C-alpha positions in Angstrom: 0.0 0.0 0.0 1.4 3.4 -0.9 1.8 6.2 1.5 0.8 9.8 1.4 2.6 12.3 -0.8 4.8 15.0 0.7 7.5 17.2 -0.7 11.1 16.0 -0.6 14.2 18.2 -0.2 14.3 18.9 -3.9 10.7 20.1 -4.0 9.7 16.9 -5.8 6.8 14.7 -4.5 8.0 12.1 -2.1 6.4 8.8 -1.2 6.1 8.9 2.6 5.9 5.2 3.1 9.2 4.5 1.4 11.0 7.9 1.6 11.7 8.0 -2.2 11.1 10.5 -4.9 7.7 9.8 -6.6 9.0 11.3 -9.9 12.5 10.0 -10.6 12.3 11.6 -14.1 13.7 14.9 -12.7 17.2 13.4 -12.8 19.3 13.8 -16.0 22.3 11.8 -17.2 25.2 14.3 -16.7 27.4 15.7 -14.0 27.3 14.3 -10.5 24.5 11.9 -11.3 26.4 10.4 -14.2 29.6 10.1 -12.3 27.9 8.5 -9.3 26.2 5.9 -11.5 29.3 5.2 -13.5 31.5 4.9 -10.4 29.4 1.9 -9.4 29.5 0.3 -12.8 26.0 1.3 -14.0 25.6 2.6 -17.6 23.1 5.0 -19.2 20.8 2.0 -20.0 20.4 1.2 -16.3 19.8 4.9 -15.6 17.0 5.0 -18.1 15.5 1.8 -16.7 15.3 3.4 -13.2 15.0 7.1 -13.8 13.5 7.8 -17.2 11.4 4.9 -18.5 7.7 4.1 -17.8 7.6 1.8 -14.8 10.8 3.2 -13.2 9.1 4.0 -9.9 7.6 0.5 -9.7 11.0 -1.1 -10.3 12.6 1.2 -7.7 9.9 0.2 -5.2 10.4 -3.4 -6.0 14.1 -3.1 -5.2 13.3 -1.4 -1.8 10.7 -4.1 -1.0 13.3 -6.9 -1.8 15.6 -5.8 1.0 14.4 -9.1 2.4 13.5 -12.1 0.2 9.9 -12.3 -1.0 7.8 -14.2 -3.6 5.8 -12.4 -6.2 2.5 -12.6 -4.3 4.1 -11.0 -1.2 5.5 -8.2 -3.4 2.2 -7.6 -5.0 0.5 -7.4 -1.6 3.1 -5.1 -0.1 3.2 -2.7 -3.0 -0.5 -2.9 -3.8 0.2 -4.0 -7.4 -1.3 -6.4 -9.8 0.5 -9.8 -9.7 1.1 -9.6 -13.5 2.8 -6.2 -13.1 5.1 -7.6 -10.4 5.9 -10.6 -12.5 6.8 -8.4 -15.5 9.1 -6.1 -13.5 10.7 -8.9 -11.5 11.6 -10.7 -14.8 13.1 -7.4 -16.0 15.1 -6.9 -12.8 16.4 -10.5 -13.0 17.4 -10.1 -16.7 19.5 -7.1 -15.6 21.1 -9.0 -12.8 19.6 -7.0 -10.0 17.6 -9.8 -8.3 18.2 -13.5 -7.9 15.4 -16.0 -8.4 15.4 -19.2 -6.5 12.8 -21.9 -5.8 11.5 -22.0 -2.2 9.1 -24.9 -2.4 7.3 -26.4 -5.4 6.4 -23.7 -7.9 6.9 -20.8 -5.5 9.8 -18.7 -6.6 11.5 -16.4 -4.1 13.5 -13.3 -5.1 16.3 -11.4 -3.3 18.6 -8.6 -4.3 22.0 -9.4 -5.8 25.1 -7.5 -4.9 24.5 -5.3 -8.0 20.9 -4.7 -6.8 22.1 -3.7 -3.4 24.6 -1.3 -4.9 21.8 0.3 -7.0 19.5 0.5 -4.0 22.3 2.4 -2.1 22.8 4.7 -5.1 19.1 5.5 -5.3 19.0 6.2 -1.6 22.0 8.6 -2.0 20.3 10.5 -4.9 17.1 10.8 -2.9 18.9 11.7 0.4 
């Protein structure tokens, strides 16, 4: 479930439940932002995936939610999203090496952050902080 909207330090709407910017599209690929991303090994494609493309906020929220391992149903409930949307974004995050998929029992697949996903999560926190 999403929290109420307030204003962050940059005057952008902030999601109170997660403490993140609600509109990451305010960031541009140059200067300090570019150097921060590149210093951690992320390229402009990863920047677009999390800061410019449709669904960027959802992917960011999924990373924050995966600070502890969860399955897709748990993620859908926690973020108040449709299960199919969660599935789409988790597959995309897995493709980019940000989450690790493993089988818990039977057909239930659990997801957790990879080292790369944890690095990106820290970077997103620094940009918002």
